[in-house]
C-alpha positions in Angstrom: 0.0 0.0 0.0 2.7 2.4 0.9 4.7 1.8 -2.3 1.6 2.3 -4.4 1.0 5.5 -2.5 4.4 6.8 -3.6 3.6 5.9 -7.2 0.5 8.0 -6.9 2.5 10.8 -5.5 4.9 10.7 -8.4 2.1 10.6 -10.9 0.5 13.5 -9.2 3.7 15.5 -9.3 4.1 14.8 -13.0 0.6 15.8 -13.9 0.9 18.9 -11.7 4.1 19.8 -13.4 2.5 19.5 -16.8 -0.5 21.6 -15.6 1.9 24.3 -14.5 3.8 24.2 -17.8 0.5 24.7 -19.5 -0.3 27.6 -17.2 2.9 29.5 -18.1 2.5 28.8 -21.8 5.2 26.2 -22.4 2.5 23.6 -23.2 -1.0 23.8 -24.4 -3.3 25.7 -22.0 -5.6 22.7 -22.2 -3.4 21.0 -19.6 -5.2 23.2 -17.1 -8.3 21.0 -17.6 -6.2 18.1 -16.2 -6.0 19.7 -12.7 -8.6 17.2 -11.3 -6.3 14.3 -12.4 -3.5 15.9 -10.4 -5.8 16.4 -7.4 -7.0 12.8 -7.6 -3.6 11.3 -7.7 -2.3 13.4 -4.8 -5.4 13.7 -2.6 -6.8 10.1 -2.9 -3.9 8.1 -4.3 -1.3 9.5 -2.0 -3.0 11.2 1.0 -5.6 8.5 1.6 -3.6 5.4 0.7 -0.5 6.2 2.7 -2.3 6.4 6.1 -4.2 3.2 5.2 -1.0 1.4 4.5 0.7 2.7 7.7 -2.3 1.8 9.8 -2.5 -1.7 8.3 1.1 -2.3 9.6 1.0 -0.4 12.8 -2.4 -1.1 14.4 -2.2 -3.7 17.2 -2.4 -7.3 16.1 -4.7 -10.0 17.7 -3.2 -12.4 20.2 -0.1 -14.5 20.1 -0.7 -15.6 16.4 0.0 -12.0 15.4 -2.9 -11.9 13.0 -4.2 -8.7 11.6 -7.8 -9.8 11.6 -9.8 -9.7 8.4 -7.1 -8.8 6.0 -9.4 -9.4 3.0 -11.2 -6.1 3.9 -7.9 -4.2 3.9 -6.8 -5.7 0.5 -10.3 -5.0 -0.8 -9.9 -1.4 0.3 -6.5 -1.3 -1.5 -8.0 -2.6 -4.7 -11.1 -0.4 -4.5 -9.1 2.8 -3.8 -6.8 2.2 -6.8 -9.7 1.2 -9.0 -11.5 4.4 -7.9 -8.6 6.6 -8.7 -8.0 5.0 -12.1 -11.7 5.2 -13.0 -12.0 8.8 -12.0 -8.8 9.8 -13.8 -10.1 8.0 -16.9 -13.4 9.6 -16.6 -11.8 13.1 -16.5 -9.3 12.4 -19.2 -11.8 11.0 -21.7 -14.8 13.2 -20.7 -16.9 10.3 -19.3 -18.5 11.6 -16.1 -20.3 8.3 -15.4 -17.0 6.5 -15.2 -15.8 9.3 -12.8 -18.8 8.8 -10.6 -18.1 5.0 -10.5 -14.6 5.9 -9.4 -15.9 8.0 -6.5 -18.2 5.2 -5.5 -15.3 2.7 -5.5 -13.3 5.2 -3.4 -16.1 5.5 -0.8 -16.5 1.7 -0.6 -12.7 1.5 -0.1 -13.0 3.8 3.0 -15.8 1.6 4.3 -13.9 -1.6 3.7 -10.8 -0.3 5.5 -12.9 0.9 8.4 -14.4 -2.7 8.7 -10.9 -4.0 8.8 -9.3 -1.5 11.1 -12.0 -0.9 13.7 -11.6 -4.1 15.7 -7.9 -3.4 15.9 -8.4 0.0 17.5 -7.9 -0.2 21.3 -8.3 2.2 24.1 -5.1 3.4 25.8 -5.2 2.4 29.4 -3.3 3.7 32.4 -0.6 1.1 32.7 1.5 0.8 35.8 5.1 2.2 35.6 6.6 -1.1 36.9 8.0 -3.0 33.9 7.2 -6.4 35.5 3.5 -5.5 36.0 3.3 -4.3 32.4 4.7 -7.6 31.2 2.3 -9.5 33.3 -0.7 -7.6 31.8 0.6 -8.1 28.3 1.1 -11.8 28.8 -2.3 -12.2 30.4 -3.9 -10.5 27.3 -2.0 -12.7 24.9 -0.1 -9.7 23.5 3.3 -11.1 24.5 
């Protein structure tokens, strides 16, 4: 997820660069109409996908088996998000608003899918004792260590 987010960032920078070249007159001014593509790559492809990837790896795992829970929802979110970005970019590039709307729906479903995956892994921070032995006992009792 994180590597794909960086690819979206690079694509967003490239399209943004071309839009700016069109704005200053070095390329066709029609590049300005591609600004939504730049926004999609950077805002959704990068800014949404990077935290999803980081959360997937950093949220607490379940028990001694170190499972991440329902990973299929996380990977489904990954696929839906990238599909949504591609569909919306294609819709903007080729003037097909219906395809763009389908992309936005896929992006929304991606957020829901990731929430279903991540919510059970979110835990409340408790006031743990300062004594290291007591902390270890609590963690062992809960199956975290």
